[in-house]
N, C-alpha and C positions, 0 to 999 in steps of 0.2 A: 761209275761205269754204267753204260746203257747197252741193252741187248735188243735186237730186232730179230724175230724168228718167223719163218714161213716154211711151207711144204717143200720137200726136196725136188718135186717135179718142176716147180717154178724156179728153182735155185740156179740152174745153169744160165737161163736167160737173164736173170737178175744179176748174176755174177759178172757176166760180160758187160752189161749196161753200167753197173757200178764201177767196174774197173776202167771202162772207157770214159765215162762222164765224171767220176768223182775220185778216181785213183784209190779205191777202197777194195780190200780183199775180203771175201767171205770165208767163213769157217764152218766145217761140219764136225769139228773135234767133239767127241762125246763128253769130254770134260767141260765143254762150254755150252753146248746146246743139247736138247733131248734127242733121242734116237729118231731117225728119219726126218730131221729138221736141219735147216741151214740158218746161220745167223751172222750178223755184223756186230763187231764190238768196236766201240768208239771210246777214245779217251775224252775226259771232260773238256779238254781244250778244243776238241773237234765237234762240239755240240752244234756249232753254227752250220755244219754240213748236214744235219739231220732233217731239216725242213724240206729241202728239195728232194731228198731221198724218200721221205714219207709221201710227198706229193706224187712222185713218180710211181711209187708202189700203189698208191690209191687209184691213180688213173689207169694203170695196167690192169688192176683187178676189178674196176668198177663195172657194174652191170645195171642197166636201166630197163624198165618195163614200160611199154607203150601200148595203148589200145589200138587194135587193128580191126578191120571189117569182120573178122571171124573170131575175135577174142582178144588175147593179149600176146605180145611178142617181147622176148627178152633179148637185149643186145649188149655185147661187150663194147664199151665206149671206144677202146682202141681199134676195133674193127670197123667202126663207122667212118666212112670217107667224106661223104657229103649228103645233105638233105635237099630235096627239091620239092617245091610246092606246085601242085597242078590242081586247080579247083579246090575241092574240100580234102583231097588226098595229099599226103606227104610221102614221097618216095625216099626211103633210106637206102643209099648205095653203100655197100660194104667192100672190104678188102677181098672177099671171096668172089667178087664180081656178081653178087646177088643183089636183088632189089626187093625190098619189102614195103608194103603200104601200111602206114599208120594213120590214125585220125586224131590229130591235135593241131591247133593253130601254130603256125610257124613262129609267131611272136612269143608264144609260151615256150616252145622248144628252144628258142634263142636264149631265154633266161635260164632254162634248165641246163643247157649245154655250155653256157659261158664258162663255168669253172673248169670245164674239160677242154678248153682252148678251141672252141668252135666260134666262128665269127661270121657275121652276115656280109655277103658280097653282092647282094642284089635283092630285089623285091621278093624273089622266089627261091633264094639259095642260102644255105648255111654250109660252111666248109670247115673240116677239121684241119687246123693249120699244121698239125704234125704230118699230114698226108700230102702236103704240097711239095712237089719236086722242083719246079721252076716258076719264077715270076718274071714275066716280060712286059714291057710297055707295049701298048696297043694304040690304035687310032683313037682320036677324040679324048685323050687323057684317061683312057680305060687301061686296065691291066688284064693280061692273059695268064691264067694259072694252068700249069700242067700238074696233074695229080699223080700219085704213085701208081694209080690204076691205068694211066695213060689218057684219062679223060681231060679235056680242056674246058675250063669255065672262065667266064669273063666277070671281072669286078667292075660293076657299073660306076659311072662317074660320081654319082651321089654317095657311093660307099667307099671310094678310094681312100679318102682321108682317114676314116675310122678303121679301115683295113690296115693301112700302114701304121697307124697308132697301135693297134693290137699286136702287130709284129715288131714294133719298135724300130721301124725303118723310115719314119717321117723325117724329111729334110729339115734341118734347123735354119731358121731365118737368119740371114747375115745382116748386121747393122752397118750402115754406111756413114 
């Protein structure tokens, strides 16, 4: 038997996600978990379900610290919508519609954020794929993204293939 336990404050949000995405039910039974905690109990036959659950929990709880012009800023990864490079500054756009400036090269941020499902869509942009609402074809084989914030970003032609690969939506070549 395997138990996963976290704070009750996060429990309701996680319960809904786990029920919706994995059809698992959480417990706060005091015989199973400590007081003020919530847990998941899996049978040994269901261990293959644990990896995506742990990844989801890790991403939901991940905090990253970046250097800013005035010191350091901490961001929750799931609140970051996209990053935009302009000169030496990187603008981090968040779900709260705020924008913060950090100082780190975009290519380094691309590597840091790749495990959190951020993908490069242009010379100056990284986007959190979990924050994309719609993807539409655009002129000149580009793609138009509408984000959950209502912002529209364009996937430039040179990044379309890698973007589609990252999302798993690349068309398969048909043999004749």
